[in-house]
C-alpha positions in Angstrom: 44.4 27.2 -74.5 47.6 26.7 -76.5 50.9 25.8 -74.8 53.0 28.6 -73.5 56.6 29.1 -72.3 57.2 29.7 -68.7 56.8 33.4 -67.7 59.7 34.6 -65.7 59.2 35.9 -62.2 60.3 39.4 -61.2 63.3 40.3 -59.2 62.1 42.5 -56.3 64.3 45.4 -55.4 65.5 45.7 -51.8 64.3 48.7 -49.6 67.5 50.7 -50.2 66.5 51.1 -53.8 64.1 53.8 -52.8 60.8 52.0 -53.1 58.6 51.8 -50.1 55.5 49.9 -49.2 54.1 47.6 -46.6 54.5 44.5 -48.7 58.1 44.9 -50.0 59.9 41.9 -48.5 63.1 42.3 -46.5 66.3 40.8 -47.9 66.5 37.0 -47.1 69.4 34.7 -46.9 69.7 31.8 -49.4 68.7 29.4 -46.6 65.6 31.4 -45.8 64.6 31.5 -49.5 65.0 27.7 -49.8 62.8 27.2 -46.7 60.0 29.4 -48.0 57.6 27.1 -49.8 55.9 27.9 -53.0 52.6 27.1 -51.4 53.1 29.9 -48.9 53.9 32.3 -51.7 50.9 31.5 -53.9 48.2 29.4 -52.1 45.3 30.6 -54.3 47.1 29.5 -57.4 47.7 26.0 -56.0 44.1 25.8 -54.8 42.7 26.6 -58.2 45.0 24.2 -60.0 44.1 21.5 -57.4 40.4 22.1 -57.7 40.6 21.7 -61.5 42.6 18.5 -61.2 40.3 17.1 -58.6 37.2 17.7 -60.8 39.0 16.0 -63.7 40.0 13.0 -61.5 36.4 12.7 -60.2 35.1 12.7 -63.8 37.6 10.0 -64.7 36.5 7.9 -61.6 32.9 8.2 -62.8 34.0 6.7 -66.2 34.1 9.9 -68.2 36.7 9.5 -71.0 40.0 11.2 -69.9 40.9 11.6 -73.6 37.8 12.6 -75.4 34.7 13.0 -73.2 31.3 13.2 -75.0 29.2 16.4 -75.0 26.7 14.6 -72.8 29.4 13.7 -70.2 30.6 17.3 -70.1 27.1 18.6 -69.8 26.4 16.3 -66.9 29.4 17.7 -65.0 28.4 21.3 -65.4 29.6 22.5 -68.8 28.1 25.8 -70.0 25.2 25.6 -72.4 23.2 28.7 -73.5 19.9 26.9 -73.6 20.3 25.4 -70.2 21.3 28.8 -68.7 18.7 31.0 -70.4 15.8 28.5 -70.8 16.2 26.2 -67.9 17.7 28.8 -65.5 20.8 26.8 -64.7 23.0 29.9 -64.1 25.3 27.9 -61.9 26.9 26.5 -65.1 28.5 29.9 -65.6 30.8 29.0 -62.7 31.0 25.2 -62.9 32.1 25.3 -66.5 35.4 26.9 -65.6 36.4 23.8 -63.6 35.5 21.2 -66.3 37.9 20.2 -69.0 37.7 18.4 -72.3 40.3 15.7 -71.7 43.8 15.5 -70.2 45.5 17.6 -72.9 43.0 20.4 -72.4 43.5 20.2 -68.6 47.3 20.1 -68.8 47.7 23.1 -71.1 45.2 25.2 -69.1 46.8 24.3 -65.8 50.3 25.0 -67.1 49.1 28.5 -68.1 47.2 29.0 -64.9 50.2 28.1 -62.8 52.6 30.3 -64.6 50.3 33.4 -64.6 49.0 32.7 -61.1 52.5 32.6 -59.6 53.2 36.0 -61.2 49.8 37.5 -60.3 49.5 36.5 -56.7 52.3 38.7 -55.3 50.7 41.6 -57.2 47.0 41.2 -56.2 47.1 38.8 -53.2 45.4 35.5 -52.8 41.9 36.9 -52.6 42.6 39.0 -55.7 43.7 35.9 -57.7 40.6 34.0 -56.6 38.4 36.9 -57.5 39.9 37.6 -60.9 39.7 33.9 -61.8 36.0 33.5 -60.8 34.8 36.9 -62.1 36.7 36.9 -65.4 35.8 33.2 -66.0 32.2 34.1 -65.4 32.4 37.1 -67.8 33.9 34.8 -70.5 31.1 32.2 -70.1 28.4 34.9 -70.1 29.7 36.4 -73.4 30.0 32.9 -74.8 26.3 32.3 -73.7 25.3 35.5 -75.5 27.2 34.5 -78.7 25.8 31.0 -78.8 22.2 32.2 -78.2 22.4 34.5 -81.2 24.2 31.9 -83.3 22.0 28.9 -82.6 18.6 30.0 -81.2 17.0 29.8 -84.7 17.5 26.0 -84.5 15.7 25.8 -81.1 12.2 26.1 -82.7 13.0 23.3 -85.0 14.6 20.8 -82.7 13.1 21.8 -79.3 16.2 20.8 -77.4 18.9 22.7 -75.5 21.4 20.5 -77.1 21.2 22.6 -80.3 23.6 24.9 -78.4 27.2 23.8 -78.0 28.6 23.0 -74.6 31.6 25.0 -73.4 34.1 24.1 -70.7 37.5 24.9 -69.4 39.5 27.4 -67.4 40.9 29.3 -70.4 38.5 32.3 -70.1 39.7 32.8 -66.5 43.3 32.3 -67.5 42.9 35.0 -70.2 41.4 37.2 -67.4 44.5 36.8 -65.2 46.6 37.7 -68.2 44.5 40.8 -68.9 44.8 42.0 -65.3 48.6 41.4 -65.3 49.0 43.5 -68.4 47.5 46.5 -66.6 49.2 45.9 -63.2 52.7 45.4 -64.6 52.5 48.9 -66.0 52.4 50.4 -62.5 55.4 52.5 -61.4 54.8 51.5 -57.8 56.3 48.0 -58.3 59.7 47.5 -56.6 61.1 45.9 -59.8 63.7 47.2 -62.2 61.9 48.9 -65.2 63.7 46.8 -67.8 62.5 43.6 -66.0 58.9 44.9 -65.7 58.9 45.7 -69.4 60.2 42.2 -70.2 57.5 40.6 -68.0 54.7 42.6 -69.4 55.8 41.8 -73.0 55.8 38.1 -72.1 52.2 38.3 -70.9 51.1 40.3 -73.9 52.7 37.8 -76.3 51.1 35.0 -74.4 47.6 36.5 -74.8 48.1 37.6 -78.4 49.5 34.3 -79.6 46.8 32.2 -77.9 44.0 34.5 -79.1 45.3 34.2 -82.7 45.7 30.5 -82.4 42.1 30.1 -81.1 40.7 32.2 -83.9 42.8 30.4 -86.5 41.8 27.0 -85.3 38.1 28.0 -85.2 38.4 29.4 -88.7 39.9 26.2 -90.0 37.2 24.1 -88.4 34.5 26.2 -90.1 36.2 25.9 -93.5 36.8 22.2 -93.2 33.6 21.3 -91.5 35.4 19.3 -88.8 38.1 19.8 -86.2 38.5 21.4 -82.7 36.0 23.9 -81.5 37.5 26.8 -79.6 35.4 29.0 -77.4 36.9 32.3 -78.5 34.1 34.4 -77.0 35.0 33.0 -73.5 38.7 34.0 -74.2 37.8 37.5 -75.3 35.3 38.0 -72.5 37.7 36.8 -69.9 40.5 38.9 -71.2 38.4 42.1 -71.5 37.1 41.6 -68.0 40.6 41.2 -66.7 41.6 44.5 -68.1 38.6 46.2 -66.5 39.2 44.4 -63.2 42.8 45.7 -62.9 42.0 49.3 -64.1 41.0 50.6 -60.6 43.6 48.6 -58.8 47.2 49.2 -57.7 49.6 46.3 -57.2 49.9 44.9 -53.7 53.7 45.1 -53.9 54.9 48.7 -53.2 51.5 50.0 -52.1 50.1 50.9 -48.7 47.8 48.1 -47.5 44.7 50.3 -47.0 45.0 51.8 -50.5 45.4 48.4 -52.1 42.5 46.8 -50.2 40.2 49.8 -51.1 41.1 49.5 -54.8 40.6 45.7 -54.8 37.2 46.1 -53.1 36.2 48.7 -55.7 37.4 46.4 -58.5 35.4 43.4 -57.3 32.3 45.5 -56.6 32.3 47.1 -60.1 32.9 43.8 -61.9 30.2 42.0 -59.9 27.7 44.8 -60.6 28.6 44.6 -64.3 28.1 40.8 -64.5 24.8 41.0 -62.7 23.5 43.6 -65.1 24.8 41.5 -68.0 23.0 38.5 -66.6 19.7 40.5 -66.4 20.2 41.5 -70.0 20.7 37.9 -71.1 17.7 36.8 -69.1 15.5 39.4 -70.8 16.9 38.5 -74.2 15.7 34.9 -73.9 12.4 35.7 -72.2 
């Protein structure tokens, strides 16, 4: 992921503005606001950032280069690899790859984006929603990347007889793009107790974030192909995560400003639909490589 500016947090309207809903907070004094910890406001975001950082520290403690780890080192820690997934049946890499990073710069940029987007998303979809969208959209991105790499490199497999003809993919960026996609849909909701002009500004910020990083990724990859050297960006993981995030949020309503049973039913439907879609996509990939 490229770097991004901090995304502003919304100003929630008080109850007298006419918005109603179980999750609209009551007005708080400045002292109460100061006492309220960021952890309590977005625990899932902090857990996800913490897990990614812990994996990176564990890798460094096991003598993996914190600046430029090798492909073998990343593979050993669970990076995605089309051959390992489809030939060796190591489907767990679809999940583990989203917690492995290619050096400290890769980790820092991804965690900065995850923290900004997660702090905005968690009030809208709840802690379970953030965990679900991270895991499901990250998995969708890695599955699409697996499909793309299988089509692109499987002709080399017969010649070299090694899964290492396929590139290894790692990082949280597919899941980060997934959160961005979900936010673009949810921030369009008229249910949110936020002034319309501020909602429009927030949504525009997320759209710019996604568009700029997608263009950067495609441009860097294009330059690498032309020059024959450079940074390799897993654009399929980005596109897969972003598309899945849009689909994930489509049946949902934001937690803020919505009755609790309605939100929970919509969230359950979203998770069920995406899980079913990913399972079917996985079966398709397995049959493709059989």
